[in-house]
VOLUM-710876 format. One line per field, with one value per residue: residue in one letter; x, y, z of N, C-alpha, C in turn; residue number from 1. Coordinates in steps of 0.05 Angstrom, whole numbers. Last residue first. Layout:
// residues N
resn = [a,...]
nc1 = [X,...]
nc2 = [Y,...]
nc3 = [Z,...]
cac1 = [X,...]
cac2 = [Y,...]
cac3 = [Z,...]
cc1 = [X,...]
cc2 = [Y,...]
cc3 = [Z,...]
resi = [NUM,...]
***
This chain:
// residues 415
resn = [s,p,p,l,s,a,s,s,s,p,p,s,p,g,n,l,r,r,p,r,l,l,d,l,a,m,n,k,q,e,e,e,s,t,v,q,q,y,g,l,l,e,m,a,d,k,c,i,d,q,l,k,a,i,q,l,y,p,l,s,r,r,w,a,q,s,v,d,l,a,d,r,a,d,t,d,f,a,r,r,g,l,g,q,g,h,t,i,n,h,v,w,s,q,l,n,p,m,f,c,l,g,a,f,s,y,l,r,a,a,e,a,v,p,d,h,v,i,d,e,y,r,v,l,l,y,r,d,r,l,r,g,p,l,g,w,r,g,e,k,y,i,k,m,h,s,k,c,i,e,q,m,v,i,y,s,d,e,p,e,m,a,q,g,q,h,r,v,v,i,k,n,d,h,a,l,l,a,a,t,n,k,r,s,h,f,v,a,r,p,d,r,v,l,h,i,i,k,l,n,l,s,p,d,a,l,l,p,y,l,v,k,l,d,f,f,r,v,e,k,l,v,v,h,s,y,t,k,c,a,e,e,v,k,s,f,p,y,k,g,c,l,t,r,c,a,d,k,t,i,i,d,s,r,q,f,s,n,c,a,p,p,s,c,l,a,r,s,a,e,w,q,f,l,a,s,k,n,r,r,e,l,m,y,a,d,f,v,s,m,d,c,k,f,v,s,r,v,l,d,r,v,a,m,h,l,v,k,a,s,n,q,q,m,a,a,w,v,h,w,a,p,e,m,l,y,f,v,d,p,h,q,s,f,l,q,g,l,f,s,s,g,s,r,w,s,s,l,i,l,i,h,a,q,a,p,k,e,l,q,p,s,k,r,s,y,l,q,a,f,f,s,l,l,a,l,t,q,i,v,a,l,i,e,l,v,s,l,k,k,r,k,w,m,a,a,l,p,r,r,n,t,g,l,r,r,p,a,p,l,a,a,e,k,m]
nc1 = [419,386,340,355,334,377,424,422,419,409,454,452,424,366,320,270,236,173,125,92,32,-29,-72,-141,-189,-202,-210,-205,-152,-166,-209,-171,-111,-62,-25,40,63,124,180,227,231,181,176,230,194,159,133,115,76,38,18,0,-47,-70,-107,-138,-165,-170,-179,-207,-194,-133,-122,-134,-102,-79,-128,-150,-94,-113,-164,-134,-124,-82,-35,-36,-32,-96,-151,-178,-179,-205,-247,-221,-158,-117,-69,-74,-69,-23,9,-3,8,69,69,57,100,160,213,276,320,357,341,326,277,245,236,210,171,141,132,90,49,27,17,3,27,78,80,70,118,167,242,308,372,435,472,508,535,590,630,625,589,538,518,469,434,441,436,381,359,362,332,292,278,290,240,200,212,210,160,112,134,116,57,55,54,3,-24,30,26,68,129,177,211,219,240,208,225,196,140,132,129,83,47,20,-23,-49,-54,-80,-98,-51,-31,-49,-53,14,11,-15,22,79,73,131,181,237,296,330,406,454,498,525,588,632,659,614,598,541,561,575,528,490,501,480,423,381,349,318,267,233,258,258,301,322,369,373,371,364,382,406,339,324,352,341,291,293,305,250,209,140,84,66,39,-17,-34,-3,-11,-65,-52,-17,-18,20,28,80,131,142,79,62,78,124,162,224,246,185,149,138,176,178,138,130,90,88,131,128,177,192,159,152,192,203,245,282,307,277,318,351,395,391,386,439,433,418,454,450,472,428,432,481,463,416,440,477,435,418,453,463,412,400,414,371,322,340,317,282,278,307,269,243,284,299,249,252,290,259,213,201,248,251,291,271,246,195,154,137,174,168,119,120,153,107,66,95,106,69,80,70,134,196,240,279,300,364,382,434,457,502,560,594,654,710,748,750,789,836,861,935,983,986,972,1016,1046,1037,1058,1106,1125,1118,1145,1196,1199,1200,1239,1277,1271,1286,1341,1353,1350,1377,1427,1426,1444,1483,1525,1514,1546,1597,1600,1608,1649,1700,1717,1749,1730,1724,1666,1689,1742,1758,1799,1864,1879,1919,1986,2006,2039,2110,2128]
nc2 = [5284,5313,5292,5306,5353,5390,5374,5333,5290,5233,5176,5115,5076,5071,5046,5082,5092,5075,5134,5150,5147,5172,5171,5186,5163,5180,5223,5245,5286,5323,5345,5358,5376,5366,5307,5274,5216,5178,5169,5176,5230,5245,5222,5256,5304,5289,5284,5331,5338,5297,5305,5345,5329,5281,5315,5336,5303,5232,5179,5148,5140,5129,5087,5045,5032,4985,4955,4949,4922,4864,4842,4775,4717,4744,4746,4784,4834,4850,4808,4797,4843,4874,4841,4785,4783,4787,4759,4710,4688,4712,4674,4622,4619,4611,4573,4535,4538,4586,4618,4589,4639,4688,4733,4773,4734,4736,4793,4784,4756,4799,4828,4792,4780,4841,4888,4918,4905,4923,4976,4991,4970,4978,4957,4957,4922,4905,4886,4913,4937,4927,4942,4994,5011,5057,5097,5092,5061,5053,5102,5127,5081,5100,5151,5135,5115,5150,5191,5154,5148,5200,5217,5174,5187,5241,5218,5205,5233,5269,5244,5214,5152,5153,5142,5103,5141,5144,5152,5135,5071,5059,5073,5037,4994,4991,5004,4974,4957,4998,5014,4999,5036,5077,5040,5049,5112,5118,5073,5111,5152,5133,5080,5036,4996,4946,4927,4861,4852,4794,4758,4717,4703,4708,4751,4812,4856,4862,4861,4910,4944,4953,5008,5036,5039,5049,5028,4962,4930,4897,4841,4777,4733,4667,4628,4581,4519,4483,4458,4495,4495,4456,4461,4504,4495,4448,4462,4474,4412,4422,4450,4476,4448,4453,4515,4532,4510,4539,4597,4596,4546,4537,4499,4430,4429,4399,4376,4371,4349,4347,4400,4405,4384,4389,4447,4497,4522,4540,4578,4616,4641,4619,4655,4706,4689,4634,4583,4548,4511,4519,4515,4537,4587,4646,4691,4722,4698,4648,4669,4639,4602,4587,4600,4598,4652,4681,4680,4716,4764,4776,4790,4828,4872,4879,4912,4953,4977,4995,5063,5060,5054,5066,5022,4987,4947,4891,4855,4882,4883,4826,4812,4828,4798,4776,4775,4716,4667,4620,4584,4560,4525,4526,4579,4620,4660,4697,4714,4726,4781,4816,4812,4830,4887,4932,4965,4962,4984,4974,4941,4885,4825,4796,4738,4690,4626,4571,4565,4628,4613,4618,4642,4613,4563,4595,4552,4542,4561,4602,4557,4528,4567,4579,4525,4512,4564,4546,4495,4517,4547,4505,4481,4523,4518,4469,4474,4515,4486,4448,4475,4502,4452,4436,4471,4469,4413,4441,4457,4433,4390,4413,4365,4320,4286,4229,4210,4173,4207,4241,4210,4238,4281,4246,4272,4290,4253,4261,4263]
nc3 = [3134,3088,3034,2976,2946,2953,2936,2871,2850,2887,2875,2829,2812,2848,2869,2857,2836,2819,2817,2869,2896,2899,2847,2855,2859,2906,2940,2989,2995,2952,2999,3035,3009,2995,3009,2984,2952,2954,2949,2984,2988,3010,3062,3093,3085,3123,3177,3194,3151,3154,3203,3189,3161,3177,3224,3187,3161,3192,3166,3135,3079,3086,3099,3055,3020,3042,3041,2979,2968,3002,3022,3054,3092,3156,3182,3241,3266,3277,3245,3204,3148,3118,3055,3024,2991,2965,2983,2976,2931,2918,2947,2928,2881,2896,2923,2877,2847,2876,2858,2898,2924,2936,2946,2895,2887,2927,2909,2853,2868,2890,2853,2821,2870,2876,2859,2900,2945,2938,2935,2994,3011,2976,2988,2974,3000,3003,2970,2941,2964,2979,2947,2965,3037,3040,3026,2983,3009,3064,3073,3055,3087,3139,3133,3134,3173,3214,3210,3216,3271,3297,3281,3300,3354,3357,3356,3399,3427,3445,3484,3520,3557,3631,3644,3645,3615,3549,3494,3449,3444,3493,3486,3450,3461,3504,3467,3424,3440,3442,3384,3334,3316,3309,3273,3231,3214,3206,3168,3126,3126,3109,3072,3089,3071,3078,3059,3073,3057,3077,3084,3107,3155,3153,3150,3164,3148,3171,3214,3224,3206,3238,3242,3211,3206,3261,3284,3288,3310,3280,3235,3210,3182,3151,3138,3082,3088,3151,3192,3237,3254,3286,3332,3357,3373,3412,3453,3474,3453,3447,3449,3407,3355,3355,3362,3321,3277,3266,3282,3241,3177,3127,3074,3067,3065,3117,3146,3212,3262,3282,3285,3282,3238,3211,3232,3256,3253,3193,3205,3254,3282,3333,3368,3387,3419,3452,3483,3443,3463,3540,3585,3639,3650,3620,3581,3563,3575,3524,3478,3459,3441,3391,3332,3286,3268,3266,3324,3328,3310,3340,3390,3367,3364,3409,3433,3411,3424,3466,3459,3417,3458,3530,3579,3610,3580,3573,3566,3519,3483,3470,3450,3408,3368,3331,3297,3271,3237,3195,3144,3071,3050,3039,3055,3096,3107,3067,3079,3125,3124,3098,3135,3177,3150,3144,3184,3247,3263,3212,3180,3148,3143,3132,3113,3091,3075,3096,3101,3069,3038,3078,3117,3158,3130,3082,3039,3052,3064,3110,3147,3146,3160,3210,3230,3218,3258,3308,3303,3302,3360,3388,3376,3385,3443,3467,3458,3494,3537,3536,3539,3578,3617,3597,3620,3677,3679,3670,3700,3752,3731,3690,3639,3604,3563,3545,3547,3475,3443,3381,3335,3316,3267,3216,3195,3125,3087,3072,2995]
cac1 = [429,401,349,366,321,350,420,420,439,399,448,474,463,385,348,285,265,200,138,106,45,0,-49,-116,-164,-192,-207,-225,-150,-159,-222,-188,-142,-69,-45,26,53,85,164,215,253,194,155,220,230,156,151,130,94,52,40,5,-33,-51,-84,-117,-151,-183,-162,-210,-227,-157,-126,-157,-107,-60,-118,-159,-90,-89,-159,-155,-131,-106,-43,-46,-4,-70,-129,-183,-157,-179,-241,-249,-191,-138,-69,-81,-92,-40,9,-16,-17,52,75,43,82,150,184,256,292,367,344,343,304,256,242,235,194,151,134,115,65,43,26,-1,3,70,89,47,104,149,213,296,344,412,476,480,513,569,626,615,620,553,534,504,431,430,457,402,359,375,371,307,265,300,278,204,207,229,180,127,146,142,68,41,72,32,-28,11,34,35,114,154,218,210,251,216,227,230,165,123,150,113,50,50,-9,-45,-51,-65,-119,-79,-10,-53,-76,3,28,-23,-6,77,68,104,169,213,285,307,383,431,478,528,555,624,660,634,619,546,546,596,563,497,500,507,437,411,344,330,277,230,260,253,304,315,362,373,395,356,362,419,343,315,356,368,290,290,326,262,230,170,92,82,74,-4,-51,-9,16,-54,-71,-11,-38,10,20,58,119,154,108,54,47,128,145,212,246,204,139,119,182,201,131,151,97,77,144,106,162,196,167,124,194,189,223,267,325,274,287,320,402,390,365,433,434,402,464,437,479,432,410,473,488,407,433,492,451,393,447,489,435,388,428,394,326,332,338,289,257,317,287,219,261,317,269,231,301,270,227,188,242,247,280,264,284,210,180,128,169,191,127,94,153,129,65,82,126,62,83,55,124,174,215,282,276,346,363,419,441,474,531,584,627,701,739,735,751,819,837,899,981,972,954,981,1060,1047,1028,1091,1140,1104,1112,1189,1206,1175,1220,1282,1263,1259,1327,1363,1328,1354,1421,1431,1409,1468,1509,1509,1517,1576,1605,1585,1615,1691,1709,1755,1721,1752,1673,1665,1726,1750,1779,1845,1878,1892,1974,1992,2014,2085,2128]
cac2 = [5272,5319,5305,5289,5327,5399,5372,5366,5313,5250,5193,5151,5073,5070,5033,5085,5100,5062,5114,5162,5134,5178,5157,5198,5156,5144,5218,5226,5251,5305,5325,5335,5380,5383,5312,5291,5250,5188,5166,5147,5211,5264,5224,5219,5297,5311,5258,5311,5361,5302,5280,5347,5352,5277,5295,5360,5313,5265,5191,5144,5145,5157,5120,5048,5060,4999,4958,4963,4943,4881,4863,4811,4726,4718,4752,4761,4827,4855,4823,4795,4825,4893,4874,4812,4768,4783,4790,4716,4690,4713,4702,4628,4609,4645,4592,4543,4549,4557,4618,4596,4623,4674,4728,4774,4729,4711,4787,4802,4750,4770,4845,4794,4759,4819,4867,4935,4900,4894,4966,4986,4959,4991,4953,4977,4928,4919,4872,4902,4953,4916,4908,4992,5013,5026,5102,5112,5056,5029,5096,5140,5092,5076,5156,5159,5104,5128,5190,5173,5119,5176,5224,5177,5166,5233,5244,5185,5219,5274,5234,5232,5155,5157,5155,5095,5122,5143,5148,5161,5095,5062,5083,5069,4991,4978,5026,4995,4935,4995,5029,4976,5028,5086,5044,5021,5101,5129,5072,5082,5160,5139,5109,5038,5025,4952,4948,4871,4865,4821,4773,4718,4706,4681,4737,4789,4857,4854,4835,4895,4941,4928,4988,5038,5006,5064,5053,4981,4952,4925,4859,4799,4738,4705,4645,4599,4548,4508,4454,4481,4516,4460,4443,4500,4522,4446,4451,4495,4436,4415,4431,4496,4444,4428,4490,4539,4505,4506,4586,4603,4577,4524,4525,4451,4439,4427,4375,4387,4358,4324,4384,4414,4364,4376,4421,4468,4508,4522,4551,4615,4661,4600,4629,4693,4708,4645,4610,4566,4523,4504,4523,4507,4571,4627,4666,4731,4719,4645,4665,4675,4595,4598,4585,4580,4628,4680,4671,4693,4752,4780,4771,4804,4863,4877,4877,4923,4981,4966,5036,5061,5046,5067,5033,5012,4967,4910,4851,4859,4896,4848,4799,4838,4831,4748,4798,4750,4676,4642,4583,4578,4527,4498,4581,4593,4638,4678,4703,4707,4757,4803,4794,4814,4866,4901,4975,4960,4968,4988,4961,4914,4847,4812,4751,4697,4643,4593,4547,4609,4624,4604,4659,4628,4552,4586,4565,4525,4547,4601,4575,4516,4553,4598,4537,4503,4555,4562,4489,4502,4562,4529,4465,4514,4549,4484,4456,4520,4516,4438,4465,4515,4468,4416,4479,4485,4417,4414,4476,4445,4387,4413,4390,4324,4301,4231,4207,4188,4185,4241,4223,4213,4269,4261,4249,4295,4262,4243,4281]
cac3 = [3164,3111,3059,2991,2944,2963,2962,2883,2841,2873,2896,2840,2820,2830,2875,2893,2824,2837,2800,2856,2897,2920,2851,2854,2827,2913,2908,2991,2998,2950,2974,3034,3021,3000,2994,2996,2950,2969,2932,2986,2992,2992,3042,3086,3070,3088,3152,3203,3165,3134,3200,3213,3147,3160,3231,3191,3143,3196,3186,3161,3085,3061,3121,3091,3023,3035,3064,3006,2971,3008,3000,3052,3073,3137,3158,3227,3268,3288,3273,3225,3155,3120,3083,3025,2996,2950,2979,3012,2942,2904,2948,2965,2889,2869,2934,2901,2841,2865,2870,2885,2936,2924,2971,2906,2863,2920,2935,2857,2851,2908,2871,2814,2855,2893,2837,2868,2937,2946,2911,2960,3019,2993,2979,2988,2978,3011,3000,2933,2962,2999,2948,2943,3010,3040,3041,2984,2981,3042,3086,3055,3051,3136,3151,3113,3148,3215,3208,3193,3264,3290,3262,3276,3352,3359,3331,3381,3432,3420,3461,3508,3537,3607,3646,3659,3635,3561,3516,3455,3433,3493,3517,3449,3454,3510,3480,3420,3432,3475,3406,3349,3318,3313,3296,3235,3216,3234,3187,3123,3135,3135,3068,3078,3080,3081,3078,3046,3081,3053,3095,3078,3146,3170,3122,3171,3126,3142,3203,3222,3195,3217,3267,3206,3183,3239,3269,3287,3321,3283,3259,3215,3202,3148,3153,3077,3068,3126,3173,3224,3245,3254,3311,3343,3350,3372,3437,3467,3479,3433,3479,3416,3362,3355,3367,3357,3289,3274,3301,3261,3190,3156,3080,3075,3040,3105,3129,3186,3255,3261,3298,3301,3266,3219,3211,3261,3278,3207,3185,3243,3255,3310,3349,3369,3414,3432,3504,3457,3434,3511,3564,3630,3645,3642,3584,3555,3583,3552,3491,3460,3476,3406,3359,3298,3268,3248,3312,3336,3301,3313,3390,3383,3348,3390,3444,3413,3389,3461,3472,3418,3430,3501,3569,3616,3576,3587,3590,3544,3493,3487,3485,3419,3383,3363,3315,3275,3265,3200,3175,3101,3050,3043,3038,3079,3126,3063,3053,3122,3138,3085,3119,3189,3158,3130,3159,3226,3262,3232,3177,3170,3134,3144,3101,3122,3074,3101,3080,3100,3038,3062,3089,3168,3146,3108,3050,3043,3045,3082,3148,3145,3134,3192,3231,3219,3227,3300,3301,3288,3322,3388,3380,3358,3423,3461,3442,3463,3527,3541,3506,3560,3620,3598,3585,3656,3679,3649,3680,3745,3737,3715,3655,3628,3572,3567,3567,3489,3466,3420,3343,3333,3299,3224,3202,3155,3100,3090,3025]
cc1 = [419,403,377,370,337,331,394,415,443,423,433,455,469,405,362,315,278,224,166,122,60,17,-31,-87,-142,-178,-186,-219,-174,-153,-200,-212,-148,-91,-48,-5,34,90,138,188,246,218,161,196,235,187,158,148,114,77,59,28,-8,-36,-63,-88,-127,-164,-173,-196,-236,-178,-137,-153,-135,-81,-94,-145,-114,-91,-135,-154,-146,-97,-52,-41,-4,-55,-103,-176,-174,-174,-215,-235,-207,-166,-102,-75,-104,-69,-14,-11,-24,22,67,38,56,117,178,237,281,342,361,363,325,280,261,241,202,173,161,132,89,57,43,-6,-12,45,76,64,75,122,189,264,321,392,436,476,486,539,600,606,607,570,556,513,473,443,460,440,377,369,373,334,291,300,298,235,206,231,206,144,147,145,106,55,70,50,-5,4,22,35,89,128,188,196,241,221,230,240,182,150,154,137,77,68,28,-23,-37,-50,-111,-101,-40,-48,-71,-31,16,-15,-12,41,54,93,149,199,259,294,356,396,467,507,555,589,651,628,640,580,543,582,578,523,502,519,470,424,372,338,305,248,251,254,282,292,335,359,392,380,365,412,377,329,354,375,313,287,318,288,235,185,126,92,76,23,-37,-28,14,-30,-65,-28,-16,3,13,63,94,140,112,87,40,90,130,188,233,220,169,117,153,204,147,131,118,80,123,121,145,178,180,131,171,185,220,243,309,290,288,301,366,384,365,415,435,411,456,447,475,455,419,452,481,433,417,471,471,408,431,476,446,397,420,419,356,338,325,319,265,299,296,246,254,298,282,245,275,275,240,200,223,237,269,261,288,236,193,142,151,184,152,116,152,153,85,76,119,92,80,60,95,153,209,265,274,326,358,399,431,476,508,572,607,669,721,728,734,794,838,886,955,969,950,969,1025,1040,1024,1066,1111,1103,1103,1149,1190,1181,1192,1255,1264,1251,1291,1345,1331,1348,1389,1424,1414,1441,1487,1514,1496,1546,1587,1587,1605,1658,1706,1735,1723,1743,1706,1676,1710,1737,1768,1822,1855,1887,1937,1983,2012,2056,2102]
cc2 = [5279,5299,5301,5308,5302,5362,5375,5361,5330,5278,5218,5164,5097,5071,5036,5065,5100,5074,5106,5136,5144,5167,5173,5177,5168,5148,5202,5215,5233,5291,5313,5323,5356,5398,5337,5297,5255,5230,5167,5146,5182,5238,5232,5210,5267,5307,5269,5304,5361,5328,5281,5332,5358,5295,5290,5339,5331,5277,5227,5164,5151,5159,5136,5070,5074,5023,4985,4971,4956,4908,4880,4826,4757,4730,4740,4764,4793,4834,4817,4806,4822,4878,4871,4813,4784,4767,4797,4750,4701,4722,4717,4651,4637,4643,4612,4558,4547,4560,4593,4593,4621,4648,4697,4759,4745,4720,4763,4791,4759,4754,4823,4803,4774,4799,4852,4906,4911,4889,4935,4982,4960,4976,4969,4965,4944,4922,4879,4885,4940,4924,4905,4967,5001,5033,5063,5114,5071,5042,5066,5124,5105,5071,5125,5156,5120,5110,5175,5182,5124,5163,5212,5200,5167,5207,5238,5202,5201,5267,5256,5234,5181,5169,5157,5121,5116,5137,5150,5163,5131,5076,5083,5086,5027,4996,5016,4996,4942,4962,5021,4997,5003,5064,5059,5029,5073,5123,5083,5076,5135,5146,5108,5073,5022,4981,4941,4902,4877,4833,4799,4729,4713,4682,4704,4764,4831,4852,4837,4864,4920,4918,4957,5017,5009,5029,5060,5004,4960,4947,4888,4820,4772,4701,4666,4609,4568,4522,4462,4468,4520,4483,4434,4489,4515,4470,4453,4492,4449,4422,4418,4476,4455,4421,4459,4510,4509,4495,4552,4600,4577,4555,4528,4484,4448,4446,4400,4366,4358,4333,4363,4407,4381,4393,4405,4455,4486,4508,4530,4586,4638,4611,4609,4681,4696,4670,4635,4597,4554,4522,4510,4520,4544,4605,4655,4715,4730,4666,4663,4680,4625,4597,4600,4577,4600,4652,4665,4675,4717,4755,4762,4787,4839,4855,4864,4908,4948,4953,5007,5055,5041,5055,5042,5030,4993,4936,4883,4851,4894,4866,4810,4812,4830,4774,4781,4756,4714,4649,4608,4577,4548,4506,4552,4583,4609,4666,4693,4699,4730,4783,4792,4804,4845,4888,4948,4981,4972,4980,4967,4928,4870,4831,4767,4726,4658,4616,4556,4592,4605,4610,4647,4645,4589,4582,4570,4550,4532,4594,4595,4535,4539,4586,4550,4515,4538,4569,4527,4505,4536,4541,4486,4492,4543,4509,4469,4499,4517,4463,4452,4495,4487,4427,4452,4492,4444,4420,4452,4463,4399,4401,4385,4354,4308,4273,4225,4191,4198,4224,4229,4229,4245,4257,4255,4276,4273,4258,4261]
cc3 = [3189,3127,3085,3021,2955,2956,2966,2919,2857,2866,2876,2855,2823,2824,2854,2888,2839,2827,2823,2844,2874,2915,2875,2858,2836,2885,2907,2961,3004,2957,2967,3013,3025,3014,3012,2983,2972,2967,2940,2966,2978,2971,3014,3063,3065,3081,3115,3188,3164,3129,3175,3205,3161,3153,3201,3216,3161,3181,3183,3169,3116,3078,3104,3108,3051,3041,3063,3032,2970,2999,3007,3043,3077,3109,3136,3206,3253,3285,3269,3245,3194,3141,3079,3048,3005,2963,2964,3013,2969,2922,2934,2961,2913,2876,2922,2917,2860,2858,2864,2881,2907,2926,2956,2929,2887,2897,2930,2886,2847,2901,2893,2835,2851,2885,2855,2860,2914,2933,2906,2935,2989,2992,2990,2973,2996,2987,3015,2957,2958,2992,2960,2946,2982,3025,3055,2997,2968,3011,3065,3059,3048,3101,3137,3122,3127,3186,3202,3184,3221,3275,3271,3264,3314,3350,3332,3350,3403,3422,3430,3490,3538,3580,3622,3665,3657,3587,3544,3484,3435,3467,3505,3457,3446,3496,3491,3441,3429,3462,3432,3386,3333,3329,3305,3259,3228,3240,3212,3151,3149,3139,3097,3086,3070,3087,3074,3072,3063,3074,3080,3080,3117,3158,3139,3159,3148,3122,3175,3217,3198,3205,3266,3232,3196,3220,3257,3273,3322,3296,3254,3248,3197,3182,3150,3118,3069,3110,3144,3204,3224,3248,3284,3331,3345,3353,3413,3443,3464,3450,3467,3445,3387,3358,3376,3372,3324,3282,3297,3277,3221,3180,3108,3069,3049,3089,3120,3178,3224,3254,3271,3311,3277,3227,3221,3239,3271,3237,3196,3237,3243,3287,3326,3343,3384,3421,3480,3471,3446,3491,3540,3621,3629,3625,3610,3576,3584,3574,3524,3485,3486,3432,3378,3318,3281,3241,3288,3333,3302,3304,3361,3386,3339,3364,3425,3415,3393,3428,3465,3433,3422,3476,3539,3602,3598,3569,3592,3570,3519,3500,3497,3452,3411,3380,3336,3302,3251,3229,3177,3122,3065,3049,3055,3064,3111,3081,3048,3086,3129,3097,3095,3157,3161,3119,3135,3197,3247,3236,3204,3155,3155,3138,3132,3106,3091,3096,3084,3088,3058,3063,3075,3135,3145,3114,3080,3052,3030,3061,3111,3134,3128,3163,3216,3215,3211,3267,3292,3293,3303,3372,3373,3365,3401,3451,3448,3450,3497,3530,3508,3546,3602,3585,3583,3629,3670,3653,3674,3723,3730,3718,3679,3648,3609,3568,3567,3520,3480,3428,3374,3335,3294,3258,3220,3166,3126,3092,3035]
resi = [415,414,413,412,411,410,409,408,407,406,405,404,403,402,401,400,399,398,397,396,395,394,393,392,391,390,389,388,387,386,385,384,383,382,381,380,379,378,377,376,375,374,373,372,371,370,369,368,367,366,365,364,363,362,361,360,359,358,357,356,355,354,353,352,351,350,349,348,347,346,345,344,343,342,341,340,339,338,337,336,335,334,333,332,331,330,329,328,327,326,325,324,323,322,321,320,319,318,317,316,315,314,313,312,311,310,309,308,307,306,305,304,303,302,301,300,299,298,297,296,295,294,293,292,291,290,289,288,287,286,285,284,283,282,281,280,279,278,277,276,275,274,273,272,271,270,269,268,267,266,265,264,263,262,261,260,259,258,257,256,255,254,253,252,251,250,249,248,247,246,245,244,243,242,241,240,239,238,237,236,235,234,233,232,231,230,229,228,227,226,225,224,223,222,221,220,219,218,217,216,215,214,213,212,211,210,209,208,207,206,205,204,203,202,201,200,199,198,197,196,195,194,193,192,191,190,189,188,187,186,185,184,183,182,181,180,179,178,177,176,175,174,173,172,171,170,169,168,167,166,165,164,163,162,161,160,159,158,157,156,155,154,153,152,151,150,149,148,147,146,145,144,143,142,141,140,139,138,137,136,135,134,133,132,131,130,129,128,127,126,125,124,123,122,121,120,119,118,117,116,115,114,113,112,111,110,109,108,107,106,105,104,103,102,101,100,99,98,97,96,95,94,93,92,91,90,89,88,87,86,85,84,83,82,81,80,79,78,77,76,75,74,73,72,71,70,69,68,67,66,65,64,63,62,61,60,59,58,57,56,55,54,53,52,51,50,49,48,47,46,45,44,43,42,41,40,39,38,37,36,35,34,33,32,31,30,29,28,27,26,25,24,23,22,21,20,19,18,17,16,15,14,13,12,11,10,9,8,7,6,5,4,3,2,1]
***
């Protein structure tokens, strides 16, 4: 049997289709090719995305610590405890610039702007200050910049070494004229970025930062006996007037005497709310990112409490810092100036309200802040005799970081 003959191969150029049909087919082929190229590019992108770890999911190179507190609670000292560490880039209340520029708003309205600024600073993006400062500026334009040892040593200033314990006065004298760009440059060279803020009244505002994989955020929540806070605020009333107006939502009105109690009521409510959220409201995977510390615990045993805070932050507690902590808390008197951290008798400072405040004011304040005092472990006084009896310990043992909430609703104030 003969094999069937194979058809002859078609020769190029023998297709006699009409020219219009050929042009239509040519256009369709181009579109098909482009579609194939686009599909292959997308497949390649997703293959790379899932075949290796996304950079956004990698652990951030820096650790981020936010000290949350309120005015006159010892937060300047706690900030210095971190600022003097050679591995820490520290800023004191950068959100002051937000409140100064947008003072017509309430604290609640400003929460989002403050949070956005804090996020940018944690990432060492100091362009966020462009909205709140003059275009041409030096490092000294930053609020309380001299409280940051990192801005008083290389690369922000060449007058001191990173290992030096640096006072605000020395820094202010020698390091103020460096350009503002040095702030961002310095920030990027540290393993830890620590910010101290007194302008957050709700921990929920910070949930996006706690859950942000590009941040490695932990929160230290500092509280103080409301009676001591009230006493300290009375001595610095003029310095706090601007912030008080925002807290109580006064718009250009003069502060009345009763407003000092309204501010304290807001402060006590916010501490109670932040503590409850930090201990029992955060998701389980974020709960170890929150630590409550009482100022009174620090002054009773400064070195031990500093060691606990450094451990929480992942910092080494070096011998020279241990000596500094001891010396700064065992000085003489009550200190020279507000917002400074010169050597003083810290334990005596914590009890000064018992000698100075009239009992009637204390009784009124205790009534306003009774729920917060109960939750945070501050015992009330029921008479002037108890107030003046310095042998009576008004600080209950610390059980503030236990694993579970109080068993009865009576011991846990409502939201």
